[in-house]
N, CA, C and O atoms as a GROMACS GRO file, in nm:
protein
  184
    1MET      N    1 -14.051   7.671  -4.834
    1MET     CA    2 -13.967   7.688  -4.718
    1MET      C    3 -14.055   7.682  -4.593
    1MET      O    4 -14.151   7.759  -4.583
    2PRO      N    5 -14.026   7.592  -4.499
    2PRO     CA    6 -14.108   7.581  -4.379
    2PRO      C    7 -14.089   7.700  -4.286
    2PRO      O    8 -13.981   7.758  -4.275
    3LYS      N    9 -14.198   7.735  -4.220
    3LYS     CA   10 -14.190   7.845  -4.124
    3LYS      C   11 -14.118   7.798  -3.999
    3LYS      O   12 -14.119   7.680  -3.965
    4GLN      N   13 -14.057   7.894  -3.931
    4GLN     CA   14 -13.993   7.861  -3.804
    4GLN      C   15 -14.100   7.844  -3.698
    4GLN      O   16 -14.206   7.908  -3.704
    5LYS      N   17 -14.074   7.758  -3.601
    5LYS     CA   18 -14.166   7.738  -3.491
    5LYS      C   19 -14.173   7.865  -3.406
    5LYS      O   20 -14.071   7.928  -3.378
    6ARG      N   21 -14.292   7.903  -3.368
    6ARG     CA   22 -14.312   8.022  -3.288
    6ARG      C   23 -14.253   8.002  -3.148
    6ARG      O   24 -14.279   7.901  -3.083
    7ARG      N   25 -14.174   8.097  -3.106
    7ARG     CA   26 -14.112   8.088  -2.974
    7ARG      C   27 -14.208   8.137  -2.868
    7ARG      O   28 -14.289   8.226  -2.892
    8THR      N   29 -14.200   8.078  -2.751
    8THR     CA   30 -14.279   8.126  -2.638
    8THR      C   31 -14.183   8.171  -2.529
    8THR      O   32 -14.071   8.120  -2.518
    9PHE      N   33 -14.227   8.265  -2.450
    9PHE     CA   34 -14.142   8.322  -2.346
    9PHE      C   35 -14.211   8.309  -2.212
    9PHE      O   36 -14.332   8.329  -2.201
   10THR      N   37 -14.134   8.276  -2.110
   10THR     CA   38 -14.190   8.265  -1.975
   10THR      C   39 -14.223   8.404  -1.922
   10THR      O   40 -14.171   8.505  -1.971
   11ALA      N   41 -14.309   8.407  -1.824
   11ALA     CA   42 -14.344   8.534  -1.761
   11ALA      C   43 -14.220   8.600  -1.700
   11ALA      O   44 -14.206   8.722  -1.704
   12GLU      N   45 -14.131   8.519  -1.645
   12GLU     CA   46 -14.009   8.572  -1.584
   12GLU      C   47 -13.919   8.637  -1.691
   12GLU      O   48 -13.862   8.744  -1.668
   13PHE      N   49 -13.906   8.573  -1.807
   13PHE     CA   50 -13.825   8.628  -1.916
   13PHE      C   51 -13.885   8.760  -1.963
   13PHE      O   52 -13.813   8.858  -1.984
   14LYS      N   53 -14.016   8.764  -1.980
   14LYS     CA   54 -14.083   8.887  -2.024
   14LYS      C   55 -14.059   9.000  -1.924
   14LYS      O   56 -14.033   9.114  -1.963
   15LYS      N   57 -14.069   8.967  -1.796
   15LYS     CA   58 -14.048   9.067  -1.691
   15LYS      C   59 -13.905   9.119  -1.697
   15LYS      O   60 -13.882   9.239  -1.682
   16GLN      N   61 -13.809   9.029  -1.718
   16GLN     CA   62 -13.668   9.068  -1.725
   16GLN      C   63 -13.644   9.161  -1.845
   16GLN      O   64 -13.572   9.260  -1.832
   17MET      N   65 -13.703   9.129  -1.960
   17MET     CA   66 -13.684   9.213  -2.079
   17MET      C   67 -13.747   9.351  -2.057
   17MET      O   68 -13.689   9.453  -2.094
   18ALA      N   69 -13.865   9.353  -1.996
   18ALA     CA   70 -13.933   9.480  -1.970
   18ALA      C   71 -13.850   9.565  -1.873
   18ALA      O   72 -13.839   9.686  -1.891
   19GLN      N   73 -13.791   9.502  -1.772
   19GLN     CA   74 -13.708   9.576  -1.676
   19GLN      C   75 -13.583   9.633  -1.743
   19GLN      O   76 -13.544   9.747  -1.716
   20LEU      N   77 -13.521   9.555  -1.829
   20LEU     CA   78 -13.404   9.606  -1.902
   20LEU      C   79 -13.441   9.730  -1.981
   20LEU      O   80 -13.369   9.830  -1.979
   21TYR      N   81 -13.553   9.724  -2.052
   21TYR     CA   82 -13.598   9.836  -2.134
   21TYR      C   83 -13.631   9.957  -2.047
   21TYR      O   84 -13.592  10.069  -2.078
   22GLU      N   85 -13.704   9.933  -1.938
   22GLU     CA   86 -13.742  10.043  -1.848
   22GLU      C   87 -13.621  10.107  -1.781
   22GLU      O   88 -13.623  10.225  -1.746
   23ASN      N   89 -13.514  10.029  -1.765
   23ASN     CA   90 -13.393  10.081  -1.702
   23ASN      C   91 -13.299  10.149  -1.802
   23ASN      O   92 -13.188  10.188  -1.767
   24GLY      N   93 -13.344  10.163  -1.926
   24GLY     CA   94 -13.269  10.242  -2.022
   24GLY      C   95 -13.194  10.167  -2.130
   24GLY      O   96 -13.131  10.229  -2.216
   25LYS      N   97 -13.198  10.035  -2.130
   25LYS     CA   98 -13.131   9.960  -2.236
   25LYS      C   99 -13.214   9.975  -2.363
   25LYS      O  100 -13.336   9.962  -2.360
   26SER      N  101 -13.148  10.001  -2.474
   26SER     CA  102 -13.221  10.023  -2.598
   26SER      C  103 -13.284   9.894  -2.649
   26SER      O  104 -13.236   9.784  -2.623
   27ARG      N  105 -13.393   9.910  -2.722
   27ARG     CA  106 -13.458   9.793  -2.782
   27ARG      C  107 -13.363   9.719  -2.874
   27ARG      O  108 -13.359   9.596  -2.875
   28ALA      N  109 -13.286   9.794  -2.951
   28ALA     CA  110 -13.192   9.732  -3.045
   28ALA      C  111 -13.089   9.646  -2.970
   28ALA      O  112 -13.054   9.537  -3.015
   29ALA      N  113 -13.040   9.695  -2.858
   29ALA     CA  114 -12.941   9.620  -2.781
   29ALA      C  115 -13.001   9.493  -2.722
   29ALA      O  116 -12.936   9.388  -2.720
   30ILE      N  117 -13.124   9.501  -2.674
   30ILE     CA  118 -13.192   9.383  -2.618
   30ILE      C  119 -13.217   9.280  -2.728
   30ILE      O  120 -13.191   9.161  -2.708
   31VAL      N  121 -13.266   9.325  -2.842
   31VAL     CA  122 -13.293   9.236  -2.955
   31VAL      C  123 -13.166   9.162  -2.995
   31VAL      O  124 -13.168   9.040  -3.016
   32GLU      N  125 -13.056   9.234  -3.004
   32GLU     CA  126 -12.930   9.172  -3.046
   32GLU      C  127 -12.878   9.076  -2.939
   32GLU      O  128 -12.838   8.964  -2.971
   33GLU      N  129 -12.878   9.119  -2.814
   33GLU     CA  130 -12.820   9.037  -2.707
   33GLU      C  131 -12.898   8.908  -2.681
   33GLU      O  132 -12.838   8.804  -2.652
   34TYR      N  133 -13.031   8.914  -2.692
   34TYR     CA  134 -13.114   8.798  -2.660
   34TYR      C  135 -13.169   8.727  -2.783
   34TYR      O  136 -13.255   8.639  -2.771
   35ASP      N  137 -13.121   8.763  -2.900
   35ASP     CA  138 -13.161   8.698  -3.026
   35ASP      C  139 -13.312   8.699  -3.044
   35ASP      O  140 -13.373   8.596  -3.074
   36LEU      N  141 -13.373   8.816  -3.026
   36LEU     CA  142 -13.517   8.833  -3.043
   36LEU      C  143 -13.544   8.906  -3.173
   36LEU      O  144 -13.453   8.961  -3.235
   37THR      N  145 -13.669   8.905  -3.214
   37THR     CA  146 -13.710   8.991  -3.324
   37THR      C  147 -13.764   9.120  -3.263
   37THR      O  148 -13.807   9.122  -3.148
   38ALA      N  149 -13.762   9.225  -3.340
   38ALA     CA  150 -13.813   9.352  -3.290
   38ALA      C  151 -13.960   9.341  -3.251
   38ALA      O  152 -14.003   9.397  -3.151
   39SER      N  153 -14.038   9.268  -3.330
   39SER     CA  154 -14.181   9.255  -3.300
   39SER      C  155 -14.204   9.174  -3.173
   39SER      O  156 -14.299   9.202  -3.099
   40ALA      N  157 -14.120   9.075  -3.145
   40ALA     CA  158 -14.133   8.999  -3.022
   40ALA      C  159 -14.106   9.088  -2.903
   40ALA      O  160 -14.177   9.080  -2.802
   41LEU      N  161 -14.005   9.171  -2.913
   41LEU     CA  162 -13.973   9.261  -2.802
   41LEU      C  163 -14.083   9.363  -2.778
   41LEU      O  164 -14.116   9.393  -2.664
   42VAL      N  165 -14.140   9.415  -2.884
   42VAL     CA  166 -14.249   9.512  -2.869
   42VAL      C  167 -14.365   9.447  -2.794
   42VAL      O  168 -14.422   9.509  -2.704
   43SER      N  169 -14.398   9.324  -2.830
   43SER     CA  170 -14.511   9.259  -2.762
   43SER      C  171 -14.480   9.230  -2.616
   43SER      O  172 -14.571   9.224  -2.534
   44ILE      N  173 -14.354   9.212  -2.581
   44ILE     CA  174 -14.314   9.188  -2.443
   44ILE      C  175 -14.317   9.317  -2.362
   44ILE      O  176 -14.363   9.316  -2.248
   45THR      N  177 -14.270   9.427  -2.419
   45THR     CA  178 -14.252   9.550  -2.343
   45THR      C  179 -14.375   9.640  -2.342
   45THR      O  180 -14.377   9.742  -2.273
   46GLU      N  181 -14.477   9.605  -2.416
   46GLU     CA  182 -14.596   9.691  -2.416
   46GLU      C  183 -14.711   9.625  -2.345
   46GLU      O  184 -14.819   9.683  -2.336
   0.00000   0.00000   0.00000
């Protein structure tokens, strides 16, 4: 089974995700809404 291509995120997208999290949106809600993996979100918000 071939691996999926690794996604890349723009600096603006990362900033937007971090702001959502800092403003109180849960990680689970962000992951679901933006079709991210939990590990991708962690790397963006930390």
